[in-house]
C-alpha positions as semicolon CSV with decimal commas, in nm:
position;residue;x (nm);y (nm);z (nm)
1;M;-1,859;-1,612;-0,668
2;I;-2,013;-1,346;-0,787
3;S;-1,909;-1,158;-1,073
4;R;-1,629;-0,917;-1,121
5;S;-1,625;-0,817;-1,476
6;R;-1,663;-0,444;-1,458
7;W;-1,418;-0,433;-1,160
8;S;-1,159;-0,568;-1,413
9;S;-1,267;-0,429;-1,729
10;D;-1,391;-0,041;-1,653
11;F;-1,134;-0,045;-1,367
12;S;-1,070;0,316;-1,373
13;R;-1,438;0,409;-1,388
14;W;-1,491;0,153;-1,082
15;F;-1,234;0,322;-0,854
16;D;-1,357;0,628;-0,897
17;W;-1,697;0,494;-0,814
18;V;-1,607;0,287;-0,522
19;L;-1,410;0,598;-0,372
20;E;-1,759;0,838;-0,376
21;E;-1,959;0,619;-0,355
22;A;-1,817;0,433;0,034
23;E;-1,769;0,762;0,111
24;I;-1,378;0,677;0,126
25;Y;-1,139;0,960;-0,057
26;D;-1,326;1,323;-0,206
27;Y;-1,093;1,372;-0,455
28;G;-1,152;1,596;-0,770
29;R;-1,372;1,884;-0,604
30;Y;-1,063;2,061;-0,388
31;P;-0,947;2,350;-0,602
32;V;-0,582;2,202;-0,609
33;K;-0,479;1,943;-0,849
34;G;-0,373;1,651;-0,737
35;M;-0,483;1,670;-0,336
36;G;-0,859;1,501;-0,196
37;V;-0,999;1,479;0,172
38;W;-1,029;1,182;0,342
39;M;-1,363;1,107;0,440
40;P;-1,499;0,949;0,808
41;Y;-1,497;0,598;0,655
42;G;-1,177;0,627;0,479
43;F;-0,988;0,774;0,724
44;Q;-1,041;0,484;0,954
45;I;-0,962;0,249;0,716
46;R;-0,632;0,448;0,690
47;R;-0,588;0,482;1,031
48;R;-0,599;0,064;1,159
49;V;-0,368;0,012;0,800
50;I;-0,162;0,296;1,045
51;E;-0,181;0,099;1,295
52;I;-0,061;-0,210;1,177
53;L;0,235;0,004;1,049
54;R;0,321;0,173;1,347
55;E;0,300;-0,242;1,540
56;L;0,565;-0,385;1,273
57;H;0,796;-0,079;1,315
58;D;0,756;-0,048;1,724
59;R;0,815;-0,461;1,749
60;R;1,133;-0,409;1,574
61;G;1,280;-0,116;1,740
62;H;1,198;0,149;1,491
63;E;1,132;0,496;1,689
64;E;0,862;0,719;1,555
65;V;0,998;1,075;1,515
66;L;0,826;1,400;1,326
67;F;1,034;1,645;1,108
68;P;0,916;1,977;1,007
69;I;0,703;1,960;0,656
70;L;0,965;2,279;0,517
71;I;1,346;2,224;0,427
72;P;1,574;2,521;0,308
73;E;1,672;2,495;-0,048
74;S;2,046;2,500;0,088
75;M;2,016;2,174;0,266
76;L;1,830;1,974;0,013
77;K;2,057;2,081;-0,241
78;R;2,372;1,961;-0,019
79;E;2,320;1,584;-0,223
80;S;2,287;1,699;-0,551
81;E;2,212;1,345;-0,678
82;H;1,924;1,336;-0,483
83;I;1,796;1,671;-0,547
84;K;1,843;1,584;-0,937
85;G;1,572;1,303;-0,847
86;F;1,327;1,543;-0,730
87;E;1,421;1,876;-0,857
88;D;1,115;1,860;-1,126
89;E;0,908;1,746;-0,825
90;V;0,966;2,021;-0,571
91;F;0,689;2,235;-0,437
92;W;0,876;2,595;-0,340
93;V;0,770;2,837;-0,087
94;T;0,888;3,177;-0,204
95;H;0,737;3,399;0,062
96;G;0,605;3,472;0,414
97;G;0,329;3,697;0,353
98;L;0,377;3,967;0,170
99;E;0,741;3,938;0,210
100;P;0,994;3,713;-0,016
101;L;1,195;3,441;0,187
102;D;1,563;3,479;0,235
103;V;1,626;3,141;0,200
104;K;1,375;2,952;-0,083
105;L;1,177;2,652;0,129
106;A;1,074;2,310;-0,009
107;L;0,753;2,115;0,089
108;R;0,906;1,771;0,179
109;P;0,959;1,563;-0,106
110;T;1,103;1,314;0,130
111;S;1,335;1,345;0,405
112;E;1,641;1,165;0,380
113;T;1,848;1,522;0,395
114;N;1,703;1,672;0,708
115;I;1,732;1,387;0,893
116;T;2,072;1,346;0,804
117;Y;2,140;1,692;0,914
118;Y;1,965;1,587;1,291
119;E;2,152;1,227;1,273
120;S;2,463;1,424;1,240
121;L;2,383;1,592;1,539
122;W;2,232;1,304;1,784
123;I;2,461;0,994;1,686
124;K;2,819;1,039;1,719
125;S;2,984;0,687;1,882
126;Y;2,886;0,383;1,661
127;K;2,782;0,231;2,064
128;Q;2,444;0,437;1,966
129;L;2,399;0,180;1,632
130;P;2,206;0,095;1,474
131;K;1,949;0,345;1,488
132;K;1,605;0,328;1,359
133;Y;1,346;0,627;1,300
134;Y;1,034;0,670;1,116
135;Q;0,740;0,929;1,061
136;I;0,430;0,890;0,883
137;V;0,348;1,244;0,748
138;S;0,247;1,449;0,396
139;V;0,484;1,469;0,130
140;F;0,464;1,675;-0,170
141;R;0,559;1,641;-0,543
142;Y;0,455;1,784;-0,836
143;E;0,358;1,546;-1,067
144;T;0,320;1,679;-1,391
145;K;0,131;1,306;-1,515
146;A;-0,230;1,286;-1,535
147;T;-0,312;1,253;-1,125
148;R;-0,517;0,985;-0,991
149;P;-0,690;0,949;-0,633
150;L;-0,437;0,754;-0,384
151;V;-0,254;0,681;-0,702
152;R;-0,042;0,981;-0,854
153;V;-0,106;1,269;-0,616
154;R;0,048;1,590;-0,541
155;E;0,023;1,548;-0,138
156;I;0,082;1,198;-0,061
157;T;-0,076;1,203;0,280
158;T;0,067;0,873;0,450
159;F;0,380;0,843;0,383
160;K;0,566;0,610;0,589
161;E;0,909;0,645;0,555
162;A;1,189;0,494;0,771
163;H;1,570;0,599;0,832
164;T;1,829;0,392;1,010
165;V;2,184;0,430;1,041
166;H;2,468;0,174;1,076
167;S;2,821;0,126;1,170
168;S;2,897;-0,106;0,868
169;Y;2,788;-0,151;0,522
170;E;2,681;-0,524;0,595
171;D;2,485;-0,422;0,952
172;A;2,261;-0,171;0,684
173;E;2,241;-0,462;0,416
174;R;2,109;-0,654;0,724
175;Q;1,858;-0,362;0,770
176;V;1,695;-0,366;0,384
177;L;1,649;-0,760;0,459
178;E;1,504;-0,677;0,732
179;A;1,285;-0,396;0,601
180;I;1,206;-0,650;0,318
181;E;1,082;-0,887;0,572
182;M;0,853;-0,674;0,737
183;Y;0,710;-0,500;0,424
184;K;0,617;-0,875;0,320
185;E;0,399;-0,939;0,651
186;F;0,248;-0,593;0,652
187;F;0,143;-0,685;0,250
188;D;0,025;-1,036;0,339
189;S;-0,151;-0,883;0,696
190;L;-0,358;-0,723;0,388
191;G;-0,397;-0,937;0,143
192;I;-0,209;-0,795;-0,134
193;P;0,010;-0,982;-0,323
194;Y;0,318;-0,852;-0,460
195;I;0,662;-0,927;-0,665
196;I;1,027;-0,799;-0,511
197;S;1,264;-0,619;-0,790
198;R;1,578;-0,509;-0,747
199;R;1,544;-0,185;-0,971
200;P;1,748;-0,124;-1,275
201;E;2,039;0,161;-1,195
202;W;1,891;0,398;-1,414
203;D;1,602;0,369;-1,215
204;K;1,716;0,326;-0,827
205;F;1,587;0,586;-0,593
206;A;1,797;0,881;-0,629
207;G;2,100;0,863;-0,390
208;A;2,098;0,539;-0,312
209;L;2,340;0,237;-0,380
210;Y;2,074;0,026;-0,464
211;T;1,678;-0,013;-0,426
212;I;1,436;-0,303;-0,339
213;A;1,096;-0,275;-0,488
214;F;0,724;-0,410;-0,431
215;D;0,507;-0,415;-0,703
216;T;0,139;-0,519;-0,717
217;V;-0,090;-0,602;-1,046
218;M;-0,382;-0,406;-1,056
219;P;-0,720;-0,517;-1,201
220;D;-0,654;-0,316;-1,517
221;G;-0,312;-0,566;-1,580
222;K;-0,096;-0,272;-1,474
223;V;0,173;-0,271;-1,240
224;M;0,224;-0,078;-0,968
225;Q;0,480;0,032;-0,687
226;I;0,343;-0,028;-0,341
227;G;0,685;-0,008;-0,133
228;T;1,031;0,033;-0,184
229;A;1,394;-0,004;0,049
230;H;1,712;0,176;-0,015
231;H;2,076;0,122;0,042
232;L;2,204;0,472;0,082
233;G;2,566;0,394;0,106
234;Q;2,749;0,651;0,263
235;N;2,633;0,923;0,004
236;F;2,416;1,149;0,218
237;T;2,663;1,113;0,553
238;R;2,951;1,192;0,374
239;V;2,749;1,517;0,230
240;F;2,710;1,642;0,570
241;D;3,012;1,538;0,696
242;F;2,849;1,314;0,910
243;R;3,085;1,094;1,085
244;I;3,088;0,913;1,429
245;H;3,373;0,685;1,651
246;M;3,451;0,334;1,506
247;P;3,500;0,029;1,721
248;D;3,882;0,085;1,556
249;G;3,939;0,414;1,693
250;T;3,892;0,589;1,413
251;M;3,627;0,885;1,312
252;D;3,400;0,725;0,961
253;F;3,099;0,793;0,810
254;P;2,842;0,574;0,952
255;W;2,583;0,387;0,668
256;Q;2,236;0,411;0,628
257;T;1,919;0,283;0,458
258;S;1,536;0,440;0,395
259;Y;1,244;0,224;0,310
260;G;0,879;0,376;0,246
261;V;0,533;0,301;0,134
262;S;0,218;0,554;0,073
263;D;-0,131;0,606;-0,005
264;R;-0,116;0,329;-0,282
265;V;-0,161;0,046;0,027
266;I;-0,467;0,161;0,057
267;A;-0,547;0,217;-0,324
268;S;-0,432;-0,197;-0,356
269;V;-0,648;-0,295;-0,062
270;I;-0,929;-0,112;-0,222
271;S;-0,879;-0,259;-0,582
272;I;-0,763;-0,588;-0,512
273;H;-0,982;-0,734;-0,310
274;G;-1,322;-0,530;-0,450
275;D;-1,590;-0,644;-0,669
276;D;-1,876;-0,535;-0,896
277;R;-2,079;-0,429;-0,609
278;G;-1,771;-0,207;-0,423
279;L;-1,538;-0,248;-0,140
280;V;-1,447;-0,578;-0,020
281;L;-1,207;-0,520;0,307
282;P;-0,996;-0,823;0,520
283;Y;-1,222;-0,809;0,836
284;H;-0,956;-0,641;1,056
285;I;-0,924;-0,274;0,931
286;A;-1,270;-0,262;0,878
287;P;-1,419;0,023;1,021
288;I;-1,802;-0,216;1,084
289;Q;-1,702;-0,537;1,073
290;I;-2,080;-0,684;1,095
291;V;-2,413;-0,500;1,021
292;I;-2,728;-0,647;1,148
293;I;-3,000;-0,543;0,950
294;P;-3,343;-0,581;1,095
295;I;-3,611;-0,718;0,895
296;P;-3,965;-0,600;1,046
297;A;-4,224;-0,791;0,925
298;G;-4,621;-0,750;1,037
299;G;-4,765;-0,538;1,330
300;E;-4,623;-0,316;1,607
301;E;-4,546;-0,614;1,862
302;E;-4,332;-0,801;1,619
303;R;-4,128;-0,494;1,482
304;R;-4,056;-0,434;1,825
305;S;-3,930;-0,779;1,887
306;V;-3,700;-0,779;1,609
307;Q;-3,522;-0,446;1,678
308;E;-3,435;-0,580;2,028
309;E;-3,316;-0,881;1,900
310;S;-3,062;-0,700;1,667
311;R;-2,979;-0,503;1,918
312;R;-2,942;-0,756;2,163
313;V;-2,684;-0,935;1,954
314;A;-2,524;-0,648;1,846
315;A;-2,439;-0,614;2,234
316;R;-2,306;-0,935;2,268
317;L;-2,088;-0,958;1,919
318;E;-1,947;-0,622;2,091
319;R;-1,872;-0,755;2,378
320;A;-1,671;-1,035;2,155
321;G;-1,475;-0,764;2,034
322;Y;-1,620;-0,716;1,691
323;R;-1,731;-0,344;1,531
324;V;-2,107;-0,367;1,503
325;K;-2,369;-0,181;1,353
326;V;-2,776;-0,221;1,381
327;D;-2,867;-0,053;1,052
328;D;-3,243;0,047;1,179
329;R;-3,327;0,333;0,934
330;E;-3,641;0,296;0,872
331;E;-3,687;0,499;0,538
332;L;-3,471;0,221;0,362
333;R;-3,560;-0,088;0,241
334;P;-3,358;-0,409;0,369
335;G;-3,232;-0,412;0,016
336;A;-3,173;-0,097;-0,029
337;K;-2,917;-0,162;0,317
338;Y;-2,775;-0,469;0,146
339;Y;-2,668;-0,278;-0,163
340;Y;-2,540;0,040;0,096
341;W;-2,332;-0,217;0,334
342;E;-2,205;-0,389;0,041
343;A;-2,039;-0,060;-0,148
344;R;-1,879;-0,030;0,162
345;G;-1,702;-0,380;0,186
346;V;-1,879;-0,461;0,537
347;P;-1,764;-0,820;0,584
348;L;-2,002;-0,970;0,763
349;R;-2,368;-0,916;0,740
350;I;-2,646;-1,061;1,013
351;D;-3,009;-1,017;0,884
352;I;-3,259;-1,061;1,158
353;G;-3,629;-1,118;1,125
354;P;-3,934;-1,273;1,274
355;E;-3,838;-1,645;1,218
356;E;-3,495;-1,567;1,359
357;V;-3,653;-1,410;1,644
358;S;-3,860;-1,714;1,733
359;S;-3,582;-1,960;1,627
360;R;-3,334;-1,795;1,753
361;T;-3,044;-1,918;1,442
362;Y;-2,948;-1,636;1,224
363;T;-2,878;-1,539;0,909
364;L;-2,522;-1,438;0,792
365;V;-2,438;-1,330;0,438
366;R;-2,002;-1,298;0,364
367;R;-1,906;-1,018;0,197
368;D;-1,645;-1,169;-0,048
369;T;-1,895;-1,448;-0,170
370;L;-2,185;-1,377;-0,036
371;E;-2,265;-1,693;0,074
372;K;-2,523;-1,726;0,344
373;Y;-2,493;-1,952;0,683
374;K;-2,784;-2,043;0,939
375;V;-2,633;-2,024;1,249
376;S;-2,750;-2,081;1,597
377;E;-2,745;-1,854;1,921
378;E;-2,506;-2,111;2,121
379;S;-2,241;-2,127;1,818
380;L;-2,269;-1,758;1,701
381;E;-1,911;-1,575;1,821
382;K;-1,751;-1,962;1,684
383;E;-1,942;-1,925;1,385
384;V;-1,914;-1,540;1,361
385;S;-1,479;-1,580;1,401
386;S;-1,483;-1,903;1,149
387;I;-1,619;-1,698;0,893
388;L;-1,408;-1,363;0,921
389;R;-1,094;-1,588;0,964
390;D;-1,179;-1,731;0,595
391;L;-1,311;-1,428;0,450
392;N;-0,920;-1,282;0,531
393;S;-0,769;-1,615;0,365
394;N;-0,997;-1,626;0,058
395;L;-0,905;-1,237;-0,020
396;S;-0,580;-1,326;-0,007
397;S;-0,566;-1,695;-0,167
398;R;-0,727;-1,512;-0,472
399;A;-0,529;-1,240;-0,474
400;W;-0,215;-1,448;-0,522
401;A;-0,341;-1,655;-0,759
402;R;-0,462;-1,385;-0,957
403;L;-0,114;-1,196;-0,984
404;K;0,085;-1,561;-1,012
405;S;-0,182;-1,600;-1,342
406;L;-0,041;-1,264;-1,467
407;V;0,301;-1,318;-1,429
408;K;0,442;-1,474;-1,795
409;R;0,811;-1,599;-1,849
410;A;0,935;-1,608;-2,217
411;R;1,250;-1,698;-2,397
412;S;1,175;-1,554;-2,744
413;E;1,096;-1,236;-2,950
414;Q;0,787;-1,423;-3,014
415;E;0,649;-1,483;-2,721
416;A;0,689;-1,136;-2,581
417;E;0,532;-0,974;-2,881
418;E;0,238;-1,179;-2,774
419;W;0,248;-1,065;-2,429
420;A;0,220;-0,706;-2,598
421;V;-0,048;-0,706;-2,762
422;E;-0,242;-0,678;-2,426
423;K;0,026;-0,591;-2,196
424;K;-0,163;-0,728;-1,902
425;G;0,058;-0,814;-1,605
426;I;0,441;-0,889;-1,574
427;L;0,660;-1,019;-1,866
428;E;0,965;-1,224;-1,722
429;L;1,299;-1,197;-1,976
430;P;1,629;-1,299;-1,983
431;W;1,850;-1,038;-1,958
432;C;2,257;-0,997;-2,040
433;G;2,262;-0,703;-1,813
434;N;2,328;-0,407;-2,082
435;E;2,131;-0,094;-1,993
436;E;2,094;0,020;-2,368
437;C;1,964;-0,385;-2,441
438;A;1,656;-0,338;-2,183
439;R;1,615;0,048;-2,267
440;K;1,585;-0,112;-2,649
441;T;1,296;-0,418;-2,525
442;E;1,144;-0,119;-2,312
443;E;1,084;0,057;-2,642
444;K;0,965;-0,280;-2,856
445;L;0,746;-0,371;-2,590
446;D;0,579;-0,001;-2,501
447;A;0,638;-0,125;-2,164
448;K;0,859;-0,045;-1,844
449;A;1,186;-0,226;-1,674
450;L;1,088;-0,291;-1,344
451;G;1,375;-0,461;-1,238
452;T;1,527;-0,800;-1,204
453;V;1,368;-1,106;-0,975
454;W;1,493;-1,072;-0,640
455;P;1,638;-1,247;-0,470
456;P;1,882;-1,332;-0,785
457;E;1,773;-1,635;-0,946
458;S;1,976;-1,804;-1,182
459;A;1,978;-1,724;-1,577
460;E;2,231;-1,965;-1,672
461;G;2,176;-2,093;-1,987
462;E;1,934;-1,840;-2,116
463;S;2,022;-1,584;-2,427
464;C;1,887;-1,274;-2,432
465;L;1,713;-1,141;-2,699
466;C;1,997;-0,985;-2,826
467;G;2,169;-1,320;-2,847
468;R;2,455;-1,287;-2,536
469;R;2,455;-1,478;-2,248
470;A;2,175;-1,372;-1,979
471;V;2,285;-1,321;-1,604
472;A;1,972;-1,230;-1,467
473;W;1,560;-1,247;-1,510
474;M;1,431;-0,879;-1,638
475;R;1,061;-0,804;-1,560
476;Y;0,908;-0,557;-1,765
477;A;0,523;-0,441;-1,727
478;K;0,301;-0,144;-1,794
479;T;0,303;0,098;-1,505
480;Y;0,119;0,354;-1,311
């Protein structure tokens, strides 16, 4: 294995460096704080992640929609608890040209209100339910903390939000469980490890009955939320007087859920799998899956044969369905090309020189471990497929092993204080269920209460730090 020391010891600088070096996301130069530009290479990674999201939603009967970016203040304020949760974060449009607007317009912070309004126009009967919509859009939040590219921004450019409508509480709860399973499949496909928690009442989504959240641990030991699912109950449908015909002939308010992920998913892929050399990408989302480096030596004829063999191998792998690039830039030496493509996380490199041309045996180098393989022409496709599958598996198992090593379960104040010295990863403590007790623990540890272990895990026989009988395991961490 190669060293990953800088990746973990100076993660913040590493992250900024890799975004620039790999040409993923140009941040900090746009003249509006908290906004950046997806560069072509980064945009291709983003596009392939979105393709996975779309396939997962479409397969489960969701329908993609696209709602306006502007929401009237009157609509947003219909749900007072919801707007209270976002009131410090809303961007307002107050003028059209030089004319003041009659109604203030919010740049979409999320879409529960305007989507509920339209659902009330579209859905009239339980026979139309369940209904599942999703959109992948930009949302805007006036982030007042220090902004960070992809992690804490004012324009979230990859916001996938799903909104569903149901005829009963139970069916909405079933949908929350479906969303959780879908997100597990999504994060598993990217090799992103996660914990699942039920957010505490004081930290649930504004307007929700409850929130289930996915979190992961970043290289610096801090925890980042990467996905959420909310049971919204009838809170929004009541506000919009949205009633439907029920099976018993009555009119009643339907039940809703919503769930979402954001740019943080891509930040997690970059961060969790990376190393000191740069990106390490799962092969199915890599813009270039295989790079071929011609290594010419000797005279012009030998140089030409190396180039021709490189193009022939590339064409063969392209026919097999791979995204392949031949780096035939003459101004760069092979070592410089290695550095360039390693920084961009290309999963597999093939070196072709005069020896490979004559022997029809190629040198393959995988990005995650830098292991080298000698592969014959006859077995090329088979070996490439095997290496790439193993690369994805290794990235996932390596990431899961690290996350599990950073989850500590403690039962005493002394153990909690020992964890608090470095505050890396996640601490699980028995909890009595009292908010004030959790708040005091947050203050004592200088960490945030993430929520209780989900699915619920018994804490029978355990005692909270306050001395009362524990009812659940509460998680604490330093967070983004």
